[in-house]
C-alpha positions in Angstrom: 21.8 177.6 151.2 25.2 177.7 149.5 25.2 178.8 145.9 25.7 176.3 143.1 29.0 175.8 141.3 29.4 177.4 137.8 29.5 173.9 136.2 26.1 173.0 137.7 24.5 176.3 136.6 25.9 175.8 133.1 24.4 172.3 132.9 21.0 173.6 134.0 21.2 176.6 131.6 22.0 174.3 128.7 18.6 172.6 129.1 16.6 175.7 129.3 16.8 176.8 133.0 16.8 180.6 132.5 17.2 181.3 136.2 20.5 179.3 136.3 21.9 181.4 133.4 20.7 184.6 135.1 22.7 183.5 138.3 25.8 183.0 136.2 25.4 186.5 134.6 24.8 188.1 138.0 28.1 186.6 139.2 30.2 188.1 136.5 28.3 191.1 135.1 30.4 193.5 137.2 33.6 192.0 135.7 32.0 192.3 132.2 30.9 195.9 132.8 34.4 196.9 134.0 35.9 195.4 130.8 33.3 197.2 128.7 34.1 200.5 130.4 37.8 200.0 129.8 37.2 199.8 126.1 34.6 202.5 125.5 34.6 204.7 128.6 30.9 205.3 128.4 28.5 203.5 130.7 25.6 203.2 128.2 27.8 201.9 125.4 29.4 199.4 127.9 26.0 198.1 128.8 25.1 197.5 125.2 28.4 195.7 124.6 27.8 193.5 127.7 24.2 192.8 126.6 25.6 191.6 123.2 28.1 189.4 125.0 25.4 187.9 127.3 23.3 187.0 124.3 26.3 185.4 122.5 27.2 183.5 125.6 23.6 182.1 125.9 23.4 181.2 122.3 26.8 179.4 122.2 26.6 177.9 125.7 26.7 174.4 124.3 30.1 175.0 122.8 31.7 175.6 126.2 34.1 172.7 126.5 34.7 172.9 130.3 31.7 174.0 132.4 33.8 175.0 135.4 35.6 177.6 133.2 32.5 179.6 132.4 34.1 182.8 133.9 37.1 182.7 131.6 35.0 181.7 128.6 32.5 184.5 129.2 35.4 187.0 129.8 36.7 186.0 126.4 33.3 186.6 124.7 33.1 190.1 126.3 36.6 190.8 125.2 35.9 189.8 121.6 32.7 191.8 121.5 34.5 194.9 122.8 37.3 194.4 120.3 34.8 194.1 117.4 33.1 197.3 118.6 36.4 199.1 118.6 37.2 197.9 115.1 33.9 199.0 113.7 33.1 202.1 115.7 35.7 204.3 114.0 37.0 205.5 117.3 40.1 207.6 117.4 41.4 205.6 120.4 43.9 202.8 119.9 43.6 199.4 121.5 46.3 198.7 124.1 47.6 195.4 122.9 49.9 195.5 125.9 46.9 195.7 128.2 45.0 193.0 126.3 48.0 190.7 126.4 47.9 190.9 130.2 44.1 190.4 130.4 43.9 186.8 131.5 42.3 184.8 134.2 44.0 184.7 137.5 45.4 181.2 137.5 46.8 181.2 134.0 48.1 184.8 134.2 49.9 184.3 137.5 51.7 181.2 136.4 52.5 182.4 132.8 54.1 185.6 134.2 56.0 183.7 136.9 57.8 181.6 134.3 60.3 180.1 136.6 57.5 178.2 138.4 57.3 176.1 135.2 53.8 174.9 136.2 51.2 174.3 133.4 48.3 176.7 133.9 45.9 174.1 132.7 46.7 171.9 135.6 46.3 174.8 138.1 42.9 175.6 136.8 41.7 172.0 136.9 43.2 171.1 140.3 41.1 172.2 143.2 43.9 171.6 145.7 46.3 173.8 143.8 43.8 176.7 143.5 43.5 176.6 147.3 47.2 176.8 147.7 47.4 179.8 145.3 44.6 181.6 147.3 46.5 180.8 150.5 49.7 182.2 149.1 47.8 185.4 148.1 46.6 185.8 151.7 50.2 185.7 152.9 51.1 188.9 151.1 51.0 192.3 152.7 47.9 194.4 152.1 49.6 196.7 149.6 51.0 193.8 147.5 47.9 191.7 147.8 45.8 194.7 146.5 47.9 195.0 143.4 48.1 191.3 142.8 44.4 190.9 143.2 43.6 193.7 140.7 46.1 192.4 138.2 45.4 188.7 138.3 41.7 188.6 139.4 40.3 191.8 137.9 42.6 191.8 134.8 43.5 195.5 135.2 46.7 196.9 133.7 49.5 198.5 135.7 48.3 202.0 134.6 44.7 201.2 135.7 45.9 199.8 139.0 48.0 202.9 139.7 45.1 205.2 138.9 42.7 203.2 141.1 45.1 203.1 144.1 46.3 206.6 143.6 50.0 205.5 143.3 52.5 205.8 140.5 52.8 203.2 137.8 56.3 202.5 139.0 55.1 201.8 142.5 52.3 199.5 141.2 54.8 197.6 139.1 57.3 197.3 142.0 54.6 195.9 144.4 53.5 193.4 141.7 57.1 192.3 141.1 57.8 191.8 144.8 54.5 190.0 145.4 55.1 187.7 142.5 58.6 186.8 143.9 57.0 185.9 147.2 54.3 183.9 145.6 56.8 182.0 143.5 59.1 181.2 146.4 56.1 180.0 148.5 54.6 177.8 145.7 57.9 176.4 144.7 58.5 175.2 148.2 55.2 173.4 148.3 55.1 172.1 144.7 58.6 170.9 143.8 57.3 167.9 141.9 55.0 170.0 139.7 57.9 172.3 138.9 60.1 169.4 137.9 57.4 167.7 135.7 56.6 171.0 134.1 60.2 171.5 133.1 60.3 168.1 131.6 57.1 168.8 129.8 58.4 172.0 128.3 61.5 170.3 127.0 59.3 167.6 125.4 57.0 170.1 123.8 58.4 170.7 120.4 57.0 173.3 117.9 57.1 172.3 114.3 57.2 174.9 111.5 54.3 174.4 109.0 52.8 176.2 106.0 49.3 176.3 104.5 49.3 173.8 101.7 45.6 173.7 100.8 42.4 175.7 101.6 39.0 174.5 100.3 35.5 175.4 101.2 33.0 172.5 101.1 29.3 172.2 101.9 30.0 171.7 105.6 32.7 174.3 106.2 36.2 175.1 105.3 39.0 172.5 105.1 42.6 173.5 105.4 45.8 171.4 105.3 49.0 172.5 107.1 52.1 170.8 105.9 55.2 169.8 107.8 57.6 169.6 104.9 60.6 168.3 106.8 58.8 165.3 108.3 56.3 164.8 105.5 53.3 165.2 107.7 50.0 166.9 107.1 47.4 168.3 109.5 43.8 168.6 108.3 41.9 171.3 110.0 38.1 171.6 109.6 36.3 174.9 110.3 32.6 174.1 110.5 30.5 176.9 109.0 28.9 177.9 112.4 32.3 178.8 113.7 33.7 180.6 110.7 31.7 181.9 107.8 34.5 183.9 106.1 37.7 181.9 106.6 38.2 181.2 102.9 37.7 184.8 101.9 40.0 186.0 104.6 42.7 183.5 103.6 42.4 184.7 100.0 42.7 188.3 101.2 45.9 187.4 103.0 47.5 185.1 100.4 46.5 187.2 97.4 46.9 190.8 98.4 45.8 192.1 95.0 42.7 189.9 94.7 40.4 192.1 96.9 41.1 195.7 97.5 38.5 196.4 100.2 40.0 196.6 103.7 39.3 193.7 106.1 39.6 193.0 109.8 43.0 191.4 109.0 44.1 194.7 107.4 43.0 196.6 110.5 44.8 194.3 112.9 48.0 194.5 110.8 47.8 198.3 110.6 47.2 198.6 114.3 50.3 196.5 115.1 52.3 198.7 112.7 51.0 201.9 114.3 52.0 200.7 117.8 55.4 199.7 116.6 54.8 196.0 117.2 55.7 192.9 115.3 54.0 189.5 115.1 56.9 187.1 115.3 55.0 183.8 115.0 51.7 182.0 115.5 51.8 178.8 117.6 49.0 176.2 117.3 49.3 174.6 120.7 45.7 173.3 121.5 43.2 171.5 119.4 40.0 170.4 121.2 37.4 168.9 119.0 37.1 171.4 116.2 37.8 174.4 118.4 41.2 175.6 117.4 43.5 177.6 119.6 46.7 179.5 119.0 49.1 182.0 120.6 50.2 185.2 118.9 53.8 185.9 119.9 54.3 189.6 119.7 57.1 192.1 120.2 55.8 195.4 121.7 58.0 198.1 122.9 61.0 195.8 123.1 59.0 193.4 125.3 57.8 189.9 124.4 54.0 189.3 124.7 51.6 186.5 123.9 47.9 186.7 123.2 45.6 183.6 123.1 43.3 183.5 120.0 41.2 181.2 117.9 43.1 179.8 115.0 40.7 181.2 112.4 41.6 184.7 113.7 45.3 184.0 113.9 46.1 182.3 110.6 44.9 185.1 108.3 46.9 187.6 110.2 50.0 185.4 110.0 49.6 185.0 106.2 49.0 188.7 105.7 52.2 189.6 107.6 54.2 186.7 106.1 54.8 185.5 109.6 55.8 181.9 110.3 53.6 179.7 112.3 54.3 176.4 114.1 52.3 173.5 115.5 53.1 171.6 118.7 54.3 168.0 118.3 51.5 166.9 120.6 48.9 168.3 118.2 50.6 166.5 115.3 50.7 163.2 117.2 46.9 163.5 117.9 45.7 164.7 114.5 48.6 164.5 112.0 48.7 162.2 108.9 52.0 160.7 107.8 52.5 161.2 104.0 54.2 158.6 101.8 57.6 159.1 100.3 57.0 156.8 97.4 54.1 156.3 95.0 51.7 159.3 94.7 53.3 162.7 94.6 53.0 165.1 97.5 50.5 167.2 95.5 48.4 164.2 94.8 48.3 163.1 98.4 47.2 166.5 99.6 44.5 166.7 96.9 43.3 163.2 98.0 43.0 164.4 101.6 40.9 167.3 100.6 38.7 165.3 98.3 38.1 162.7 100.9 36.9 165.3 103.5 35.4 168.1 101.3 31.9 166.6 101.3 31.7 165.6 105.0 31.3 167.4 108.2 33.5 164.8 109.9 35.5 165.9 112.9 39.1 164.7 112.2 40.3 162.2 114.6 36.9 161.8 116.3 35.0 158.6 117.0 32.4 157.5 114.5 31.7 154.1 116.1 28.6 153.7 118.2 30.4 151.8 120.9 30.8 153.9 124.0 31.7 151.2 126.5 34.3 151.4 129.2 36.3 148.3 128.2 39.2 150.7 127.2 38.8 152.7 130.4 37.6 156.3 130.2 39.1 157.0 126.8 37.0 159.8 125.2 35.2 160.6 128.5 35.7 163.4 130.9 34.2 163.7 134.4 33.8 167.1 136.1 32.3 168.3 139.4 33.3 169.0 142.9 35.8 166.3 143.8 35.0 166.7 147.5 31.7 165.0 147.0 32.3 162.2 144.5 34.6 159.4 143.4 34.5 156.9 140.6 36.2 153.7 139.4 35.9 151.0 136.8 34.1 148.0 138.3 34.4 144.4 136.9 32.4 142.8 139.7 29.2 144.8 139.1 28.5 144.7 135.4 25.6 144.3 133.0 27.6 143.1 129.9 30.2 141.2 131.8 32.8 143.8 130.9 33.9 146.8 132.9 31.2 149.2 134.2 31.8 152.7 135.4 30.7 153.2 139.1 30.1 156.8 140.3 29.5 157.5 143.9 28.3 160.9 145.0 28.0 162.0 148.6 26.7 165.5 148.5 24.3 167.4 150.7 20.7 168.6 150.1 22.0 171.6 148.2 25.5 170.6 147.2 27.1 167.9 145.0 27.1 167.7 141.2 28.9 165.5 138.7 28.8 165.5 134.9 30.1 162.7 132.7 30.6 163.8 129.1 31.9 162.1 126.0 34.0 164.0 123.5 32.2 165.0 120.3 31.3 162.1 118.1 31.3 162.5 114.3 27.8 162.5 112.9 28.6 161.1 109.5 27.1 157.6 109.9 23.9 158.9 111.4 23.0 161.8 109.1 19.3 161.8 107.9 18.4 158.9 110.2 16.8 158.1 113.5 19.5 157.5 116.1 19.0 155.7 119.4 21.3 156.0 122.4 21.2 153.0 124.8 22.5 152.8 128.3 22.1 150.2 131.1 22.1 151.8 134.6 22.0 150.4 138.1 21.1 152.9 140.9 21.4 153.1 144.7 19.7 155.9 146.6 20.0 158.3 143.7 18.5 161.7 144.4 18.4 163.0 140.8 20.2 162.0 137.6 19.6 161.9 133.8 21.0 161.7 130.3 21.1 164.4 127.6 21.8 163.6 124.0 22.4 166.5 121.5 23.2 166.9 117.8 24.9 170.0 116.3 24.2 171.1 112.8 24.8 174.2 110.7 22.4 177.1 111.2 18.9 176.7 109.9 19.0 180.2 108.5 22.1 181.0 106.4 22.2 184.5 107.9 22.6 183.1 111.5 26.0 182.7 113.0 25.1 180.1 115.6 24.7 176.4 115.0 21.4 174.5 115.4 21.6 172.2 118.4 18.9 169.6 118.8 18.6 167.9 122.2 16.6 165.1 123.9 16.9 164.0 127.5 15.6 161.4 129.9 11.8 161.6 129.9 11.8 161.0 133.7 14.4 161.7 136.3 16.5 158.8 137.5 15.8 158.4 141.2 15.9 155.9 144.0 17.3 152.4 144.0 16.8 149.8 141.3 18.6 147.0 139.4 20.0 147.1 135.9 17.6 149.1 133.7 17.7 149.9 130.0 17.5 153.7 129.2 16.9 155.0 125.7 16.9 158.3 123.9 15.9 158.6 120.2 16.6 161.6 118.1 16.3 162.5 114.4 19.8 163.5 113.1 19.7 166.2 110.4 21.2 165.6 107.0 24.0 168.1 107.6 24.7 167.2 111.2 28.3 167.8 112.4 28.7 166.4 115.9 26.9 164.3 118.5 27.3 164.9 122.2 26.3 162.8 125.2 26.1 163.9 128.8 25.1 162.1 132.1 24.5 164.4 135.1 23.9 163.5 138.8 22.9 165.8 141.6 23.3 165.6 145.4 23.6 162.0 146.5 23.6 158.5 145.1 25.6 155.8 143.4 25.2 154.5 139.8 26.8 151.9 137.6 26.9 152.6 133.8 27.4 149.8 131.3 26.5 148.9 127.7 26.4 152.4 126.3 26.0 152.6 122.5 24.6 154.5 119.6 22.6 152.7 116.8 20.5 153.6 113.7 16.9 152.6 114.1 13.8 152.5 111.8 12.0 155.8 111.3 8.9 154.4 113.0 10.6 154.2 116.3 9.1 157.1 118.3 11.4 160.0 119.3 11.9 160.9 123.0 11.0 164.5 122.6 13.3 166.9 120.7 14.1 170.5 121.6 16.0 173.0 119.5 18.3 175.2 121.5 18.6 178.8 120.2 15.2 178.4 118.5 14.4 181.4 116.3 10.9 180.7 115.0 8.0 178.4 115.8 8.2 174.7 114.8 5.8 171.8 114.7 2.7 174.0 115.2 0.5 171.2 113.7 1.9 168.6 116.1 2.6 166.2 113.2 5.9 165.5 114.9 4.2 164.7 118.2 5.5 166.9 121.0 8.9 167.6 119.4 10.0 171.2 120.1 7.3 171.6 122.7 8.0 171.7 126.4 5.7 170.4 129.1 6.4 173.0 131.8 7.7 170.9 134.6 10.2 169.2 132.4 11.8 172.6 131.7 13.2 172.6 135.3 15.3 169.5 134.4 15.3 166.9 137.1 16.5 169.0 140.0 13.1 170.2 141.2 10.1 168.2 142.3 7.8 167.0 139.7 4.4 166.6 141.5 2.6 168.7 138.8 3.8 166.3 136.1 2.3 163.4 138.0 -1.0 165.3 138.3 -1.4 166.0 134.6 -1.0 164.1 131.3 0.0 165.5 128.0 0.0 164.1 124.5 -1.2 164.2 120.9 -4.1 162.4 119.3 -5.4 162.2 115.8 -8.9 163.0 114.6 -10.8 161.0 112.0 -9.9 163.6 109.4 -6.2 163.1 110.2 -5.7 166.4 112.2 -3.2 166.2 115.0 -4.6 167.6 118.3 -2.6 168.3 121.4 -4.1 167.9 124.9 -3.5 168.3 128.6 -5.7 166.6 131.1 -5.8 166.2 134.9 -4.8 162.7 136.0 -5.9 163.1 139.7 -9.0 164.5 141.4 -7.2 167.6 142.8 -4.3 168.5 140.6 -1.8 171.0 142.0 -0.2 174.0 140.3 -0.5 175.0 136.7 1.1 173.2 133.7 1.8 174.5 130.2 2.7 173.1 126.9 4.8 175.8 125.2 7.6 176.8 122.9 10.1 179.6 123.7 12.0 181.3 120.8 14.6 184.0 120.4 12.6 186.0 117.8 14.0 186.1 114.3 14.7 189.4 112.7 11.3 189.5 111.0 9.6 189.5 114.4 11.7 192.1 116.3 10.0 195.4 116.9 6.7 194.2 115.5 3.4 193.0 116.9 3.1 189.2 117.1 -0.2 187.3 117.0 -0.7 183.7 118.2 -4.0 182.0 117.5 -5.4 178.5 117.9 -8.7 176.5 118.1 -9.4 175.3 121.6 -12.0 172.9 123.1 -12.4 172.2 126.8 -14.2 169.7 129.0 -15.1 170.1 132.7 -12.3 172.7 133.4 -12.8 173.4 137.1 -10.0 175.9 137.4 -9.0 177.5 134.2 -7.4 176.8 130.8 -5.7 179.4 128.7 -4.1 180.3 125.4 -1.1 182.6 126.1 1.7 184.6 124.4 4.4 186.1 126.6 7.3 188.4 125.8 10.3 188.4 128.2 12.8 191.3 127.9 15.9 189.2 128.4 18.9 189.8 130.7 20.5 193.0 131.8 21.6 195.3 134.6 19.4 196.6 137.4 15.6 196.2 137.2 14.3 194.8 134.0 10.9 195.6 132.4 8.3 193.1 133.4 7.1 190.3 131.1 4.3 191.3 128.7 1.6 188.6 128.9 -1.4 188.3 126.7 -3.8 185.5 127.7 -7.3 184.2 126.9 -9.0 182.4 129.8 -11.4 179.5 129.2 -13.5 177.7 131.9 -16.0 174.9 132.0 -17.0 172.9 128.9 -16.7 174.6 125.5 -16.8 173.4 121.8 -14.1 174.3 119.3 -13.6 178.1 119.5 -10.9 180.3 117.8 -8.8 182.4 120.2 -6.0 184.9 119.5 -3.6 186.9 121.6 -1.0 189.6 120.6 2.1 191.2 122.1 4.8 193.7 120.9 8.2 192.0 120.4 11.0 193.9 122.2 14.0 195.2 120.3 16.1 194.5 123.5 18.9 192.0 123.0 18.2 188.6 124.6 14.4 189.0 124.5 12.4 185.8 124.2 8.8 185.0 123.2 6.9 182.0 124.7 3.5 180.7 123.4 1.3 177.8 124.1 -1.6 176.7 126.3 -2.1 175.8 130.0 -4.4 174.0 132.4 -4.8 174.6 136.1 -7.1 172.3 138.0 -9.5 169.6 136.9 -10.7 168.9 133.3 -9.1 168.6 129.9 -8.1 171.0 127.1 -7.5 170.3 123.4 -5.7 172.5 120.9 -5.3 172.5 117.1 -4.7 174.7 114.1 -2.0 177.0 115.7 -0.7 180.0 113.8 2.0 182.6 114.6 2.6 185.7 112.6 3.2 189.4 112.6 0.5 192.0 112.6 1.0 195.3 110.9 -1.2 198.4 110.3 -1.3 199.4 106.6 -3.7 202.0 105.1 -6.1 201.6 108.1 -6.3 197.8 107.7 -4.7 194.9 109.4 -2.2 192.8 107.5 -1.0 189.5 109.0 2.4 188.3 108.1 3.6 184.7 107.8 
């Protein structure tokens, strides 16, 4: 069986498939470990750094814009973790900015260094055919040149590291790399003349506009900043949601008002490091703006050579201000996000103040859609489709339509283990839906679909002010889309938090089948409309223990496997919430057939909050059973997380119940690991015939104090 693509594994991991994420980490943990060793030189420290990066990757997985680029994205996280360790560990070593500047992914690094190819690295990464040509060109090199090129472009090693590894001089390594690059350039130019010509035209058309910071203001939903193009009277409003940057305003003030805060900052350290290495930051270029993720390039002069380093804008701007360095914005970004200011009427200052006031109390994503209409009448504007192009095709279809307008037809011809496509809409501003029930509607027609489904998610600031990661609420198709049927209405309903920032919509399809999508929309509905089951990714503590919100935040075990696996067990059991005469909400699982197969659970999984880590955790509940032929159970399980080599086994505490019992109080306890990435799962299960009811759940820490137990909240 051929292994899944990165994009498919990312999609599975986003909805809770831990094995999918584990497979991703297994693929790239060697790469991550090598990078960690380059920074610290100690195996144990490198393991800790990579563990931290793995946890950050898992917690921020939903922010990955392009699933197929997981490797480059994960590499960047590891790199940032290592850099932060270097800054805070008070090591005597200096960071090699020259080495870091050359630490890029293969495709982008190859083409950025071979400048005369004039090919946009983004196109190379996204085009399967071009990647194959590059790999083919690599195989044409001699063994010596191919070794050096592979280590430099694929493994991100510096010239010095390559020389040491191959036992050759740095000059020889540099010579082999130069000659190999020349051969690659000549070969690719002969095959791709049109790309070279278009890229040259693109470079001429890409104009960088000088700007200055005109306003910075922190509001309830993040930090707003205005960049001003004085010559053309244009302004660019940038919004840094709090989950992405907690200290931007402070850092800006440190840079712009050097005497305001005397304590050294990360910006000070970066500036001092550049000065120590004899380098100079010449300019910062804002050349990419995707959603609210801001990207820039630091243009450096190091040892009389020009270098560039990719960075998030909220890291680059404070350094530019601190060093009084100019920064520029691409004309393309201004066209997409810029606002033309008026020459007459209100003064420039008044117009800038008005822009800030208008946006200071909203988490609106500048330039993003707020309308609930997601139809395809305007083509695929706002939509992206990703997957293995060998197995699918798509087109706009006017003949087969539900609304009478254009529908989107997707045809996937994969195999039993291959074939995956994902349709994703750009982030939608949450402003109109905050504090309300929101319903997503789609009409779908299917032909021989193996497995497909919708996922709707809402991003909000962290529930805990001390957390750095956003709260992401998700709901998905209650049942997998399978088989052949005519136009059918599909709905997802979710409760949008008061401080929600963005709404995301994804449709995924596996293996084989053809679908038509039409009539997609978002709408506000009455609070009495039932939700379709909400999960909180990155959940840090128990939620909805009294089931007053139905089964929200609870997972019926077979759903956790998304729609890819078989769901016989879900057909064999039923799960729900009923209310007693006293108004108590009671959850239940019951067998729906005479001989149910497998074991099902209703559970929550959390990444333990700080108050739980290193302590003993107790889970208790009242349980009643009827005619349980196999067994029911109350359980509490601690999983150690991810790492290298053999991991410690899960610690499981379980109370087994059989037969028919009246309401009885049960409790189980485990010790919560201090290991990064550890998770705790708790809930109840049923295996076999019968029914089990549960109520009055409690979760808390248990400590020993003066010989007596003390239970925490």
